[in-house]
All heavy atoms as TSV, in Angstrom:
chain	resi	resn	atom	element	x	y	z
A	1	MET	N	N	150.641	64.240	68.783
A	1	MET	CA	C	151.077	65.707	68.627
A	1	MET	C	C	150.553	66.292	67.404
A	1	MET	O	O	150.216	67.496	67.437
A	1	MET	CB	C	152.535	65.665	68.617
A	1	MET	CG	C	153.269	65.414	69.968
A	1	MET	SD	S	152.703	66.510	71.296
A	1	MET	CE	C	153.400	68.040	70.670
A	2	VAL	N	N	150.428	65.524	66.250
A	2	VAL	CA	C	149.824	66.099	65.063
A	2	VAL	C	C	148.439	66.579	65.349
A	2	VAL	O	O	148.009	67.739	64.984
A	2	VAL	CB	C	149.834	65.114	63.944
A	2	VAL	CG1	C	149.161	65.681	62.708
A	2	VAL	CG2	C	151.229	64.812	63.618
A	3	PHE	N	N	147.534	65.782	66.057
A	3	PHE	CA	C	146.226	66.115	66.290
A	3	PHE	C	C	146.193	67.427	67.168
A	3	PHE	O	O	145.421	68.347	66.938
A	3	PHE	CB	C	145.434	65.104	67.014
A	3	PHE	CG	C	144.053	65.320	67.235
A	3	PHE	CD1	C	143.081	65.097	66.167
A	3	PHE	CD2	C	143.492	65.792	68.389
A	3	PHE	CE1	C	141.772	65.463	66.353
A	3	PHE	CE2	C	142.201	66.149	68.547
A	3	PHE	CZ	C	141.330	65.954	67.519
A	4	ALA	N	N	147.072	67.505	68.187
A	4	ALA	CA	C	147.186	68.621	69.084
A	4	ALA	C	C	147.476	69.954	68.271
A	4	ALA	O	O	146.942	70.976	68.454
A	4	ALA	CB	C	148.172	68.446	70.083
A	5	ILE	N	N	148.472	69.861	67.314
A	5	ILE	CA	C	148.774	70.979	66.416
A	5	ILE	C	C	147.551	71.442	65.630
A	5	ILE	O	O	147.248	72.638	65.638
A	5	ILE	CB	C	149.965	70.626	65.557
A	5	ILE	CG1	C	151.226	70.411	66.442
A	5	ILE	CG2	C	150.200	71.877	64.575
A	5	ILE	CD1	C	151.711	71.720	67.203
A	6	LEU	N	N	146.948	70.476	65.057
A	6	LEU	CA	C	145.738	70.801	64.257
A	6	LEU	C	C	144.574	71.439	65.041
A	6	LEU	O	O	144.030	72.411	64.710
A	6	LEU	CB	C	145.174	69.638	63.478
A	6	LEU	CG	C	146.089	68.993	62.436
A	6	LEU	CD1	C	145.588	67.692	61.871
A	6	LEU	CD2	C	146.372	69.995	61.342
A	7	ALA	N	N	144.437	70.944	66.247
A	7	ALA	CA	C	143.420	71.536	67.249
A	7	ALA	C	C	143.844	72.935	67.565
A	7	ALA	O	O	142.997	73.810	67.748
A	7	ALA	CB	C	143.358	70.527	68.390
A	8	MET	N	N	145.090	73.140	67.773
A	8	MET	CA	C	145.600	74.551	68.034
A	8	MET	C	C	145.163	75.497	66.882
A	8	MET	O	O	144.777	76.582	67.180
A	8	MET	CB	C	147.047	74.570	68.225
A	8	MET	CG	C	147.765	75.863	68.625
A	8	MET	SD	S	149.479	75.894	68.639
A	8	MET	CE	C	149.903	75.736	66.919
A	9	PHE	N	N	145.356	75.114	65.695
A	9	PHE	CA	C	144.954	75.934	64.618
A	9	PHE	C	C	143.511	76.101	64.490
A	9	PHE	O	O	142.996	77.128	63.934
A	9	PHE	CB	C	145.518	75.352	63.244
A	9	PHE	CG	C	146.910	75.698	62.991
A	9	PHE	CD1	C	147.942	74.734	63.224
A	9	PHE	CD2	C	147.393	76.936	62.732
A	9	PHE	CE1	C	149.265	75.033	63.020
A	9	PHE	CE2	C	148.681	77.298	62.497
A	9	PHE	CZ	C	149.692	76.258	62.671
A	10	ALA	N	N	142.767	75.110	64.946
A	10	ALA	CA	C	141.269	75.112	64.802
A	10	ALA	C	C	140.580	75.466	66.197
A	10	ALA	O	O	139.567	74.960	66.500
A	10	ALA	CB	C	140.766	73.721	64.299
A	11	TRP	N	N	141.170	76.249	66.961
A	11	TRP	CA	C	140.721	76.503	68.278
A	11	TRP	C	C	139.336	76.984	68.430
A	11	TRP	O	O	138.689	76.805	69.437
A	11	TRP	CB	C	141.757	77.289	69.125
A	11	TRP	CG	C	141.842	78.700	68.608
A	11	TRP	CD1	C	142.515	79.198	67.535
A	11	TRP	CD2	C	141.163	79.771	69.215
A	11	TRP	NE1	N	142.412	80.568	67.440
A	11	TRP	CE2	C	141.666	80.954	68.384
A	11	TRP	CE3	C	140.370	80.082	70.283
A	11	TRP	CZ2	C	141.144	82.240	68.668
A	11	TRP	CZ3	C	139.977	81.378	70.555
A	11	TRP	CH2	C	140.362	82.424	69.765
A	12	GLN	N	N	138.753	77.714	67.372
A	12	GLN	CA	C	137.379	78.203	67.513
A	12	GLN	C	C	136.500	77.525	66.500
A	12	GLN	O	O	135.355	77.882	66.398
A	12	GLN	CB	C	137.357	79.637	67.350
A	12	GLN	CG	C	137.827	80.411	68.518
A	12	GLN	CD	C	137.582	81.840	68.453
A	12	GLN	OE1	O	137.619	82.456	67.357
A	12	GLN	NE2	N	137.354	82.506	69.585
A	13	ALA	N	N	137.017	76.541	65.774
A	13	ALA	CA	C	136.208	75.963	64.724
A	13	ALA	C	C	136.576	74.535	64.623
A	13	ALA	O	O	137.468	73.972	65.342
A	13	ALA	CB	C	136.533	76.590	63.342
A	14	GLU	N	N	135.754	73.713	63.898
A	14	GLU	CA	C	136.023	72.330	63.750
A	14	GLU	C	C	137.101	72.044	62.662
A	14	GLU	O	O	137.422	70.821	62.437
A	14	GLU	CB	C	134.704	71.592	63.435
A	14	GLU	CG	C	133.702	71.681	64.469
A	14	GLU	CD	C	132.422	70.971	64.010
A	14	GLU	OE1	O	132.331	70.650	62.853
A	14	GLU	OE2	O	131.491	70.834	64.935
A	15	GLU	N	N	137.431	73.023	61.985
A	15	GLU	CA	C	138.442	72.810	60.842
A	15	GLU	C	C	139.525	73.889	60.850
A	15	GLU	O	O	139.332	74.984	61.375
A	15	GLU	CB	C	137.636	72.733	59.500
A	15	GLU	CG	C	136.810	73.920	59.164
A	15	GLU	CD	C	136.071	73.679	57.930
A	15	GLU	OE1	O	135.532	72.597	57.720
A	15	GLU	OE2	O	135.945	74.599	57.044
A	16	CYS	N	N	140.614	73.587	60.061
A	16	CYS	CA	C	141.678	74.444	59.936
A	16	CYS	C	C	142.359	74.192	58.609
A	16	CYS	O	O	142.126	73.179	58.017
A	16	CYS	CB	C	142.645	74.323	61.096
A	16	CYS	SG	S	143.390	72.734	61.378
A	17	TYR	N	N	143.303	74.956	58.137
A	17	TYR	CA	C	143.915	74.781	56.975
A	17	TYR	C	C	145.408	75.258	56.963
A	17	TYR	O	O	145.862	76.031	56.063
A	17	TYR	CB	C	143.171	75.337	55.742
A	17	TYR	CG	C	142.660	76.740	56.145
A	17	TYR	CD1	C	143.407	77.965	55.848
A	17	TYR	CD2	C	141.388	76.906	56.644
A	17	TYR	CE1	C	142.901	79.167	56.192
A	17	TYR	CE2	C	140.885	78.135	56.900
A	17	TYR	CZ	C	141.600	79.322	56.695
A	17	TYR	OH	O	141.190	80.506	57.001
A	18	PRO	N	N	146.214	74.781	57.924
A	18	PRO	CA	C	147.583	75.140	57.966
A	18	PRO	C	C	148.407	74.366	56.810
A	18	PRO	O	O	147.982	73.292	56.545
A	18	PRO	CB	C	148.089	74.750	59.310
A	18	PRO	CG	C	147.174	73.602	59.635
A	18	PRO	CD	C	145.854	73.882	59.043
A	19	GLY	N	N	149.347	74.968	56.399
A	19	GLY	CA	C	150.320	74.292	55.443
A	19	GLY	C	C	151.047	73.193	56.031
A	19	GLY	O	O	151.365	73.147	57.220
A	20	GLN	N	N	151.302	72.081	55.226
A	20	GLN	CA	C	152.063	71.028	55.771
A	20	GLN	C	C	153.393	71.279	56.165
A	20	GLN	O	O	153.978	70.813	57.104
A	20	GLN	CB	C	152.016	69.815	54.699
A	20	GLN	CG	C	150.677	69.199	54.518
A	20	GLN	CD	C	150.696	68.157	53.521
A	20	GLN	OE1	O	151.671	67.846	52.851
A	20	GLN	NE2	N	149.645	67.422	53.323
A	21	GLU	N	N	154.011	72.255	55.452
A	21	GLU	CA	C	155.376	72.665	55.793
A	21	GLU	C	C	155.505	73.338	57.181
A	21	GLU	O	O	156.377	73.127	58.005
A	21	GLU	CB	C	155.994	73.622	54.745
A	21	GLU	CG	C	156.199	73.042	53.382
A	21	GLU	CD	C	157.477	72.190	53.249
A	21	GLU	OE1	O	158.390	72.398	54.131
A	21	GLU	OE2	O	157.501	71.338	52.438
A	22	LYS	N	N	154.407	74.103	57.468
A	22	LYS	CA	C	154.407	74.850	58.700
A	22	LYS	C	C	154.249	73.847	59.877
A	22	LYS	O	O	154.905	73.903	60.880
A	22	LYS	CB	C	153.195	75.866	58.709
A	22	LYS	CG	C	153.113	76.615	59.977
A	22	LYS	CD	C	152.038	77.770	59.835
A	22	LYS	CE	C	152.255	78.662	60.987
A	22	LYS	NZ	N	152.286	80.008	60.554
A	23	VAL	N	N	153.272	72.918	59.698
A	23	VAL	CA	C	152.915	71.884	60.801
A	23	VAL	C	C	154.245	71.018	61.025
A	23	VAL	O	O	154.675	70.816	62.088
A	23	VAL	CB	C	151.696	71.040	60.429
A	23	VAL	CG1	C	151.536	69.974	61.516
A	23	VAL	CG2	C	150.492	71.988	60.403
A	24	ALA	N	N	154.781	70.578	59.872
A	24	ALA	CA	C	155.958	69.682	60.031
A	24	ALA	C	C	157.086	70.441	60.725
A	24	ALA	O	O	157.847	69.886	61.490
A	24	ALA	CB	C	156.407	69.227	58.622
A	25	GLY	N	N	157.222	71.728	60.433
A	25	GLY	CA	C	158.267	72.611	61.036
A	25	GLY	C	C	158.064	72.697	62.535
A	25	GLY	O	O	158.993	72.633	63.291
A	26	LEU	N	N	156.767	72.851	62.952
A	26	LEU	CA	C	156.481	72.970	64.354
A	26	LEU	C	C	156.729	71.636	65.100
A	26	LEU	O	O	157.134	71.667	66.333
A	26	LEU	CB	C	154.968	73.334	64.564
A	26	LEU	CG	C	154.576	74.709	64.186
A	26	LEU	CD1	C	153.092	74.823	64.182
A	26	LEU	CD2	C	155.241	75.744	65.136
A	27	LEU	N	N	156.627	70.533	64.377
A	27	LEU	CA	C	156.884	69.202	65.029
A	27	LEU	C	C	158.311	68.795	64.816
A	27	LEU	O	O	158.664	67.714	65.345
A	27	LEU	CB	C	155.870	68.217	64.443
A	27	LEU	CG	C	154.395	68.421	64.808
A	27	LEU	CD1	C	153.517	67.540	63.929
A	27	LEU	CD2	C	154.179	68.122	66.288
A	28	ASN	N	N	159.039	69.519	64.044
A	28	ASN	CA	C	160.442	69.137	63.704
A	28	ASN	C	C	160.556	67.764	63.039
A	28	ASN	O	O	161.380	66.934	63.384
A	28	ASN	CB	C	161.286	69.191	64.955
A	28	ASN	CG	C	162.743	69.334	64.660
A	28	ASN	OD1	O	163.088	69.835	63.663
A	28	ASN	ND2	N	163.576	68.721	65.452
A	29	ILE	N	N	159.607	67.588	62.024
A	29	ILE	CA	C	159.570	66.422	61.277
A	29	ILE	C	C	159.531	66.833	59.815
A	29	ILE	O	O	159.297	67.929	59.439
A	29	ILE	CB	C	158.458	65.474	61.624
A	29	ILE	CG1	C	157.026	66.149	61.380
A	29	ILE	CG2	C	158.458	64.947	63.040
A	29	ILE	CD1	C	155.858	65.289	61.486
A	30	LYS	N	N	159.769	65.807	58.931
A	30	LYS	CA	C	159.654	66.149	57.514
A	30	LYS	C	C	158.192	66.122	56.987
A	30	LYS	O	O	157.454	65.303	57.621
A	30	LYS	CB	C	160.549	65.117	56.691
A	30	LYS	CG	C	161.927	65.156	57.010
A	30	LYS	CD	C	162.836	64.333	56.217
A	30	LYS	CE	C	164.167	64.489	56.637
A	30	LYS	NZ	N	165.222	64.687	55.645
A	31	PRO	N	N	157.847	66.839	56.000
A	31	PRO	CA	C	156.505	66.812	55.473
A	31	PRO	C	C	156.016	65.474	55.097
A	31	PRO	O	O	154.815	65.154	55.316
A	31	PRO	CB	C	156.500	67.817	54.233
A	31	PRO	CG	C	157.679	68.716	54.609
A	31	PRO	CD	C	158.640	67.833	55.342
A	32	ARG	N	N	156.834	64.574	54.572
A	32	ARG	CA	C	156.460	63.274	54.247
A	32	ARG	C	C	155.987	62.481	55.385
A	32	ARG	O	O	154.990	61.797	55.355
A	32	ARG	CB	C	157.657	62.525	53.499
A	32	ARG	CG	C	157.255	61.186	52.956
A	32	ARG	CD	C	158.400	60.554	52.254
A	32	ARG	NE	N	158.058	59.260	51.776
A	32	ARG	CZ	C	158.796	58.475	51.035
A	32	ARG	NH1	N	159.987	59.047	50.584
A	32	ARG	NH2	N	158.376	57.333	50.608
A	33	GLN	N	N	156.714	62.582	56.515
A	33	GLN	CA	C	156.417	61.918	57.729
A	33	GLN	C	C	155.048	62.465	58.284
A	33	GLN	O	O	154.203	61.759	58.802
A	33	GLN	CB	C	157.426	62.025	58.803
A	33	GLN	CG	C	157.156	61.321	60.049
A	33	GLN	CD	C	158.267	61.397	61.034
A	33	GLN	OE1	O	159.196	62.134	60.901
A	33	GLN	NE2	N	158.149	60.688	62.176
A	34	LEU	N	N	154.820	63.828	58.124
A	34	LEU	CA	C	153.572	64.361	58.562
A	34	LEU	C	C	152.490	63.758	57.813
A	34	LEU	O	O	151.339	63.537	58.284
A	34	LEU	CB	C	153.631	65.912	58.450
A	34	LEU	CG	C	152.292	66.633	58.693
A	34	LEU	CD1	C	151.945	66.495	60.177
A	34	LEU	CD2	C	152.399	68.065	58.176
A	35	ARG	N	N	152.556	63.641	56.440
A	35	ARG	CA	C	151.518	63.138	55.577
A	35	ARG	C	C	151.096	61.655	55.950
A	35	ARG	O	O	149.941	61.439	56.169
A	35	ARG	CB	C	151.867	63.159	54.190
A	35	ARG	CG	C	151.853	64.553	53.582
A	35	ARG	CD	C	152.021	64.653	52.103
A	35	ARG	NE	N	153.424	64.199	51.630
A	35	ARG	CZ	C	154.428	64.941	51.511
A	35	ARG	NH1	N	154.318	66.225	51.880
A	35	ARG	NH2	N	155.511	64.533	51.135
A	36	ARG	N	N	152.080	60.937	56.437
A	36	ARG	CA	C	151.844	59.622	56.977
A	36	ARG	C	C	151.118	59.608	58.286
A	36	ARG	O	O	150.133	58.799	58.397
A	36	ARG	CB	C	153.246	58.839	57.068
A	36	ARG	CG	C	153.160	57.373	57.336
A	36	ARG	CD	C	154.450	56.785	57.324
A	36	ARG	NE	N	155.561	57.688	57.790
A	36	ARG	CZ	C	156.800	57.679	57.351
A	36	ARG	NH1	N	157.145	56.829	56.411
A	36	ARG	NH2	N	157.679	58.555	57.799
A	37	LEU	N	N	151.414	60.482	59.139
A	37	LEU	CA	C	150.756	60.603	60.471
A	37	LEU	C	C	149.331	61.075	60.214
A	37	LEU	O	O	148.417	60.669	60.950
A	37	LEU	CB	C	151.523	61.564	61.361
A	37	LEU	CG	C	152.840	61.002	61.790
A	37	LEU	CD1	C	153.690	62.088	62.483
A	37	LEU	CD2	C	152.750	59.792	62.630
A	38	ILE	N	N	149.086	62.017	59.320
A	38	ILE	CA	C	147.752	62.470	59.037
A	38	ILE	C	C	146.887	61.375	58.476
A	38	ILE	O	O	145.756	61.218	58.837
A	38	ILE	CB	C	147.791	63.700	58.120
A	38	ILE	CG1	C	148.352	64.972	58.913
A	38	ILE	CG2	C	146.442	64.054	57.524
A	38	ILE	CD1	C	148.621	66.180	58.048
A	39	ARG	N	N	147.403	60.524	57.651
A	39	ARG	CA	C	146.712	59.432	57.032
A	39	ARG	C	C	146.294	58.478	58.236
A	39	ARG	O	O	145.216	57.903	58.190
A	39	ARG	CB	C	147.495	58.675	56.034
A	39	ARG	CG	C	147.596	59.282	54.647
A	39	ARG	CD	C	148.073	58.364	53.546
A	39	ARG	NE	N	149.401	57.936	53.818
A	39	ARG	CZ	C	150.566	58.582	53.359
A	39	ARG	NH1	N	150.421	59.738	52.783
A	39	ARG	NH2	N	151.592	58.027	53.726
A	40	GLU	N	N	147.230	58.284	59.196
A	40	GLU	CA	C	146.837	57.496	60.364
A	40	GLU	C	C	145.708	58.073	61.064
A	40	GLU	O	O	144.789	57.366	61.635
A	40	GLU	CB	C	148.090	57.319	61.184
A	40	GLU	CG	C	147.886	56.369	62.398
A	40	GLU	CD	C	149.177	56.140	63.182
A	40	GLU	OE1	O	150.266	56.174	62.655
A	40	GLU	OE2	O	148.958	55.996	64.376
A	41	LEU	N	N	145.670	59.370	61.296
A	41	LEU	CA	C	144.572	59.981	62.007
A	41	LEU	C	C	143.288	59.817	61.278
A	41	LEU	O	O	142.257	59.636	61.821
A	41	LEU	CB	C	144.869	61.532	62.220
A	41	LEU	CG	C	145.971	61.895	63.246
A	41	LEU	CD1	C	146.289	63.396	63.199
A	41	LEU	CD2	C	145.562	61.450	64.630
A	42	GLU	N	N	143.379	59.930	59.906
A	42	GLU	CA	C	142.173	59.668	59.036
A	42	GLU	C	C	141.679	58.243	59.314
A	42	GLU	O	O	140.393	58.079	59.399
A	42	GLU	CB	C	142.534	59.901	57.599
A	42	GLU	CG	C	142.580	61.250	57.058
A	42	GLU	CD	C	142.770	61.354	55.574
A	42	GLU	OE1	O	143.863	61.084	55.118
A	42	GLU	OE2	O	141.782	61.675	54.826
A	43	ARG	N	N	142.573	57.315	59.226
A	43	ARG	CA	C	142.087	55.884	59.370
A	43	ARG	C	C	141.392	55.679	60.700
A	43	ARG	O	O	140.522	54.953	60.865
A	43	ARG	CB	C	143.272	54.931	59.273
A	43	ARG	CG	C	143.686	54.719	57.888
A	43	ARG	CD	C	144.693	53.442	57.666
A	43	ARG	NE	N	145.944	53.727	58.532
A	43	ARG	CZ	C	147.014	54.228	58.009
A	43	ARG	NH1	N	146.951	54.683	56.757
A	43	ARG	NH2	N	148.037	54.414	58.834
A	44	LYS	N	N	141.905	56.410	61.788
A	44	LYS	CA	C	141.298	56.293	63.157
A	44	LYS	C	C	139.975	57.103	63.252
A	44	LYS	O	O	139.319	57.079	64.253
A	44	LYS	CB	C	142.362	56.769	64.175
A	44	LYS	CG	C	143.398	55.730	64.325
A	44	LYS	CD	C	144.404	56.138	65.301
A	44	LYS	CE	C	145.555	55.089	65.444
A	44	LYS	NZ	N	146.412	55.352	66.483
A	45	GLY	N	N	139.614	57.891	62.193
A	45	GLY	CA	C	138.480	58.768	62.281
A	45	GLY	C	C	138.507	59.919	63.059
A	45	GLY	O	O	137.466	60.537	63.384
A	46	LEU	N	N	139.765	60.436	63.321
A	46	LEU	CA	C	139.924	61.614	64.127
A	46	LEU	C	C	140.025	62.904	63.263
A	46	LEU	O	O	139.789	64.020	63.685
A	46	LEU	CB	C	141.194	61.608	64.959
A	46	LEU	CG	C	141.154	60.510	65.963
A	46	LEU	CD1	C	142.541	60.401	66.661
A	46	LEU	CD2	C	140.066	60.739	67.019
A	47	VAL	N	N	140.311	62.744	61.932
A	47	VAL	CA	C	140.516	63.901	61.049
A	47	VAL	C	C	139.962	63.556	59.643
A	47	VAL	O	O	140.138	62.418	59.229
A	47	VAL	CB	C	141.990	64.293	60.899
A	47	VAL	CG1	C	142.227	65.349	59.869
A	47	VAL	CG2	C	142.605	64.738	62.187
A	48	GLU	N	N	139.282	64.492	59.074
A	48	GLU	CA	C	138.854	64.343	57.691
A	48	GLU	C	C	139.697	65.350	56.926
A	48	GLU	O	O	139.782	66.566	57.314
A	48	GLU	CB	C	137.331	64.691	57.520
A	48	GLU	CG	C	136.414	63.660	58.125
A	48	GLU	CD	C	135.037	64.109	57.928
A	48	GLU	OE1	O	134.688	65.202	57.410
A	48	GLU	OE2	O	134.094	63.325	58.612
A	49	VAL	N	N	140.261	65.020	55.726
A	49	VAL	CA	C	140.984	65.814	54.883
A	49	VAL	C	C	140.316	66.135	53.710
A	49	VAL	O	O	139.895	65.189	52.955
A	49	VAL	CB	C	142.404	65.215	54.594
A	49	VAL	CG1	C	143.239	66.167	53.738
A	49	VAL	CG2	C	143.159	64.946	55.909
A	50	HIS	N	N	140.115	67.301	53.345
A	50	HIS	CA	C	139.489	67.791	52.142
A	50	HIS	C	C	140.535	68.558	51.295
A	50	HIS	O	O	141.086	69.614	51.713
A	50	HIS	CB	C	138.347	68.729	52.380
A	50	HIS	CG	C	137.334	68.201	53.249
A	50	HIS	ND1	N	136.321	67.290	52.729
A	50	HIS	CD2	C	137.032	68.193	54.570
A	50	HIS	CE1	C	135.619	66.822	53.705
A	50	HIS	NE2	N	135.927	67.388	54.864
A	51	ARG	N	N	140.926	67.923	50.175
A	51	ARG	CA	C	142.011	68.539	49.303
A	51	ARG	C	C	141.288	69.586	48.415
A	51	ARG	O	O	140.347	69.287	47.830
A	51	ARG	CB	C	142.572	67.410	48.494
A	51	ARG	CG	C	143.456	66.613	49.495
A	51	ARG	CD	C	143.771	65.188	48.844
A	51	ARG	NE	N	144.487	64.360	49.774
A	51	ARG	CZ	C	143.930	63.645	50.784
A	51	ARG	NH1	N	142.675	63.669	51.057
A	51	ARG	NH2	N	144.686	62.895	51.607
A	52	ARG	N	N	142.004	70.762	48.453
A	52	ARG	CA	C	141.424	71.908	47.733
A	52	ARG	C	C	142.096	72.076	46.373
A	52	ARG	O	O	141.482	72.824	45.533
A	52	ARG	CB	C	141.573	73.184	48.464
A	52	ARG	CG	C	140.754	73.201	49.815
A	52	ARG	CD	C	140.697	74.513	50.494
A	52	ARG	NE	N	141.908	75.099	50.773
A	52	ARG	CZ	C	142.113	76.297	51.267
A	52	ARG	NH1	N	141.077	77.078	51.479
A	52	ARG	NH2	N	143.328	76.735	51.609
A	53	GLY	N	N	143.137	71.466	46.041
A	53	GLY	CA	C	143.716	71.567	44.688
A	53	GLY	C	C	145.181	71.879	44.882
A	53	GLY	O	O	145.864	72.041	45.935
A	54	VAL	N	N	145.819	71.973	43.643
A	54	VAL	CA	C	147.261	72.250	43.575
A	54	VAL	C	C	147.633	73.631	44.115
A	54	VAL	O	O	146.882	74.569	43.788
A	54	VAL	CB	C	147.709	72.168	42.020
A	54	VAL	CG1	C	149.199	72.321	41.808
A	54	VAL	CG2	C	147.384	70.770	41.498
A	55	GLN	N	N	148.713	73.671	44.856
A	55	GLN	CA	C	149.215	74.934	45.479
A	55	GLN	C	C	148.253	75.526	46.435
A	55	GLN	O	O	148.339	76.670	46.777
A	55	GLN	CB	C	149.612	75.958	44.346
A	55	GLN	CG	C	150.715	75.485	43.391
A	55	GLN	CD	C	152.029	75.193	44.125
A	55	GLN	OE1	O	152.407	76.017	44.935
A	55	GLN	NE2	N	152.693	74.142	43.752
A	56	GLN	N	N	147.326	74.801	47.032
A	56	GLN	CA	C	146.448	75.177	48.059
A	56	GLN	C	C	146.502	74.250	49.184
A	56	GLN	O	O	146.797	73.115	49.050
A	56	GLN	CB	C	145.085	75.323	47.675
A	56	GLN	CG	C	144.741	76.431	46.576
A	56	GLN	CD	C	143.283	76.498	46.213
A	56	GLN	OE1	O	142.492	75.698	46.569
A	56	GLN	NE2	N	142.943	77.580	45.527
A	57	THR	N	N	146.380	74.831	50.433
A	57	THR	CA	C	146.369	73.901	51.571
A	57	THR	C	C	145.218	73.138	51.689
A	57	THR	O	O	144.140	73.481	51.228
A	57	THR	CB	C	146.565	74.838	52.873
A	57	THR	OG1	O	145.478	75.666	53.041
A	57	THR	CG2	C	147.895	75.580	52.937
A	58	ASN	N	N	145.344	71.988	52.422
A	58	ASN	CA	C	144.262	71.043	52.722
A	58	ASN	C	C	143.438	71.666	53.738
A	58	ASN	O	O	143.869	72.481	54.637
A	58	ASN	CB	C	144.700	69.653	53.010
A	58	ASN	CG	C	145.402	68.983	51.961
A	58	ASN	OD1	O	145.085	69.225	50.713
A	58	ASN	ND2	N	146.291	68.064	52.277
A	59	VAL	N	N	142.093	71.239	53.925
A	59	VAL	CA	C	141.264	71.640	55.000
A	59	VAL	C	C	141.287	70.385	55.828
A	59	VAL	O	O	140.873	69.337	55.403
A	59	VAL	CB	C	139.901	72.102	54.514
A	59	VAL	CG1	C	139.048	72.405	55.760
A	59	VAL	CG2	C	140.086	73.324	53.675
A	60	TYR	N	N	141.579	70.529	57.142
A	60	TYR	CA	C	141.587	69.530	58.078
A	60	TYR	C	C	140.365	69.650	59.009
A	60	TYR	O	O	140.249	70.667	59.798
A	60	TYR	CB	C	142.844	69.393	58.925
A	60	TYR	CG	C	144.104	69.244	58.047
A	60	TYR	CD1	C	144.841	70.309	57.748
A	60	TYR	CD2	C	144.394	68.042	57.483
A	60	TYR	CE1	C	145.905	70.176	56.883
A	60	TYR	CE2	C	145.445	67.819	56.689
A	60	TYR	CZ	C	146.215	68.978	56.385
A	60	TYR	OH	O	147.281	68.845	55.552
A	61	ARG	N	N	139.398	68.702	58.992
A	61	ARG	CA	C	138.223	68.816	59.899
A	61	ARG	C	C	138.426	67.849	61.002
A	61	ARG	O	O	138.537	66.698	60.812
A	61	ARG	CB	C	136.903	68.471	59.069
A	61	ARG	CG	C	135.672	68.670	59.841
A	61	ARG	CD	C	134.465	68.586	59.044
A	61	ARG	NE	N	133.314	69.009	59.787
A	61	ARG	CZ	C	132.649	68.176	60.505
A	61	ARG	NH1	N	132.923	66.871	60.562
A	61	ARG	NH2	N	131.568	68.570	61.235
A	62	LEU	N	N	138.390	68.333	62.227
A	62	LEU	CA	C	138.626	67.491	63.411
A	62	LEU	C	C	137.272	66.841	63.759
A	62	LEU	O	O	136.270	67.497	63.843
A	62	LEU	CB	C	139.116	68.303	64.592
A	62	LEU	CG	C	140.393	69.187	64.241
A	62	LEU	CD1	C	140.781	69.890	65.491
A	62	LEU	CD2	C	141.451	68.296	63.771
A	63	THR	N	N	137.340	65.473	63.785
A	63	THR	CA	C	136.079	64.734	64.053
A	63	THR	C	C	136.216	63.941	65.333
A	63	THR	O	O	135.827	62.767	65.362
A	63	THR	CB	C	135.789	63.763	62.857
A	63	THR	OG1	O	136.947	63.001	62.639
A	63	THR	CG2	C	135.504	64.575	61.646
A	64	CYS	N	N	136.860	64.550	66.403
A	64	CYS	CA	C	137.035	63.846	67.545
A	64	CYS	C	C	135.718	63.354	68.234
A	64	CYS	O	O	134.932	64.308	68.383
A	64	CYS	CB	C	137.857	64.686	68.631
A	64	CYS	SG	S	138.340	63.897	70.101
A	65	PRO	N	N	135.600	62.128	68.636
A	65	PRO	CA	C	134.221	61.646	69.174
A	65	PRO	C	C	134.020	62.261	70.521
A	65	PRO	O	O	134.815	62.627	71.228
A	65	PRO	CB	C	134.494	60.232	69.262
A	65	PRO	CG	C	135.859	59.809	69.060
A	65	PRO	CD	C	136.456	61.108	68.534
């Protein structure tokens, strides 16, 4: 479901930058659990995360084969 939500935000591009609070709210989970799920997507090679800095959202690049 996390990948589907990120794909929804990136519907015309390969990347998106929604806030973790927003995505977690859409999935009805806690931000900590979302971060764990995103790390799992990274390990599987489905998402690349580029951290932009403090108080800025991450950029999520979808790398679906």
